[in-house]
C-alpha positions in Angstrom: 106.4 33.9 181.9 103.4 32.3 180.3 102.7 28.6 179.9 105.1 28.4 177.0 108.4 26.9 177.9 111.7 27.9 176.6 112.0 24.8 174.5 108.7 25.2 172.7 108.9 26.9 169.4 107.0 30.2 169.1 103.5 30.0 167.6 103.2 31.7 164.2 99.9 33.0 162.9 98.8 32.1 159.4 99.3 34.9 156.9 96.1 36.8 156.2 94.5 35.7 152.9 94.5 38.3 150.1 91.1 39.6 149.2 89.7 38.4 145.9 89.9 41.9 144.3 93.6 42.5 145.3 95.9 43.2 142.3 97.9 40.3 141.1 101.6 41.2 140.8 103.2 39.3 137.9 106.5 37.6 138.4 109.4 39.3 136.6 110.3 37.8 133.3 113.8 36.5 132.6 115.5 38.4 129.8 117.1 36.5 127.1 120.5 37.5 125.6 120.0 39.6 122.5 120.7 37.8 119.3 123.1 39.1 116.7 120.2 39.9 114.4 118.3 42.0 117.0 121.5 43.8 118.1 121.8 45.6 114.8 118.3 47.1 115.3 119.2 48.5 118.7 121.7 51.2 117.7 124.6 49.4 116.1 125.3 51.1 112.8 125.0 49.0 109.7 127.9 48.4 107.4 126.3 50.8 104.9 126.0 53.6 107.5 129.6 53.1 108.6 130.9 53.2 105.0 128.8 56.4 104.3 130.3 58.1 107.4 133.8 57.1 106.5 133.3 58.4 103.0 132.1 61.8 104.3 135.2 62.0 106.5 137.5 61.1 103.6 135.9 63.7 101.3 136.3 66.4 104.0 140.0 65.4 104.5 140.6 65.8 100.7 138.8 69.2 100.8 141.0 70.3 103.7 144.1 69.1 101.9 143.3 71.2 98.9 142.8 74.3 101.0 145.5 76.9 101.4 147.5 77.2 104.7 146.0 80.6 105.8 142.5 79.3 105.5 143.3 76.1 107.3 145.0 78.1 110.1 141.9 80.3 110.4 139.6 77.3 110.4 141.7 75.7 113.1 141.5 78.9 115.2 137.7 79.2 114.7 136.9 75.5 115.5 139.4 75.1 118.3 141.3 72.4 116.4 144.7 71.5 118.0 146.5 72.3 114.8 145.7 73.2 111.2 146.9 69.8 110.1 144.6 67.7 107.9 143.9 65.0 110.6 143.3 67.5 113.5 141.1 69.8 111.4 139.1 67.0 109.8 138.5 65.4 113.2 137.4 68.7 114.8 135.1 69.7 111.9 133.4 66.4 111.6 132.9 66.0 115.3 131.4 69.5 115.7 127.7 69.8 116.1 127.6 73.4 114.8 130.1 75.6 113.1 131.3 78.6 115.2 131.7 80.5 111.9 128.0 80.3 111.2 127.3 81.8 114.6 129.8 84.6 114.0 128.3 85.3 110.6 124.9 85.5 112.2 126.2 87.9 114.9 127.9 90.1 112.2 124.6 90.3 110.2 122.7 91.3 113.3 125.2 94.0 114.2 125.5 95.4 110.7 121.7 95.4 110.1 120.6 97.0 113.3 120.9 100.5 114.7 123.9 101.4 116.8 122.1 100.9 120.1 120.8 97.5 119.0 124.3 96.5 117.9 125.8 97.6 121.3 123.1 95.6 123.1 123.9 92.5 121.0 127.6 92.8 121.5 127.2 93.2 125.3 125.1 90.0 125.3 127.8 88.0 123.6 130.2 85.7 125.5 134.0 86.1 125.3 134.4 83.2 122.9 131.7 84.6 120.6 133.3 88.0 120.6 136.7 86.4 119.7 135.1 84.4 116.8 133.5 87.7 115.6 136.8 89.6 115.7 138.6 86.7 113.9 135.9 86.8 111.2 136.3 90.5 110.7 140.1 90.4 110.9 140.2 87.6 108.3 137.7 88.8 105.8 137.9 92.6 105.8 140.5 95.3 106.0 138.9 96.9 109.1 141.3 97.6 112.0 140.2 96.0 115.3 141.8 96.3 118.7 144.4 93.6 119.4 143.0 92.6 122.7 139.4 93.0 123.8 138.6 94.5 127.2 137.4 91.9 129.7 134.2 93.9 130.6 131.5 93.2 128.1 130.2 96.8 127.9 133.7 98.1 127.2 134.3 95.4 124.6 131.0 96.3 122.9 131.8 100.0 122.8 135.3 99.3 121.3 133.9 96.9 118.6 130.6 98.5 117.6 131.9 101.0 115.0 134.6 98.9 113.3 132.4 95.8 113.1 129.5 97.8 111.6 131.9 99.4 109.1 133.6 96.1 108.0 133.2 95.1 104.4 133.5 91.3 104.3 135.0 89.4 101.4 131.9 87.2 100.7 133.5 84.8 98.3 136.3 83.9 100.8 133.8 83.7 103.6 131.6 81.3 101.5 134.7 79.1 100.9 135.4 78.9 104.6 131.8 78.2 105.4 131.8 75.3 102.9 135.0 74.0 104.4 133.5 74.0 107.9 130.3 72.4 106.9 129.9 68.7 107.8 
């Protein structure tokens, strides 16, 4: 051992001095609790906003209540609502970001406007839920006969659907009523 005894405390060196050009790290600031006035500016909806939202929901519920049962049933199927009841359908429509019917109408337009090979390619690229929405649309708004169950393979489904979907004559006024119902 060295000259230091067991009872002597260890010698500590002084910490090195920081150079004059070293960056100064500021102390963290303490956060104050937000006041009631500033809380409204940070994402809490105002009373006016809440009332406007509630009014839009009530108007949609009245619109659904005035709709016939077949249209409500179709709307529930297309949106995935638990039932065609006014409360379930209103909640599902108002919570949806987009209408599945709008996508189905866009798909129908592409399929009917393009050539047969283009239509087949478009149908092959569609997902199973998109194909189901398209067939529900054609079933509901035309007299075109479609297969009861679609093949699981996308190419087989496309080949089965291409001719009847291209030939479908859609009742535009009924379609527009449903589109208006599903609009938020």
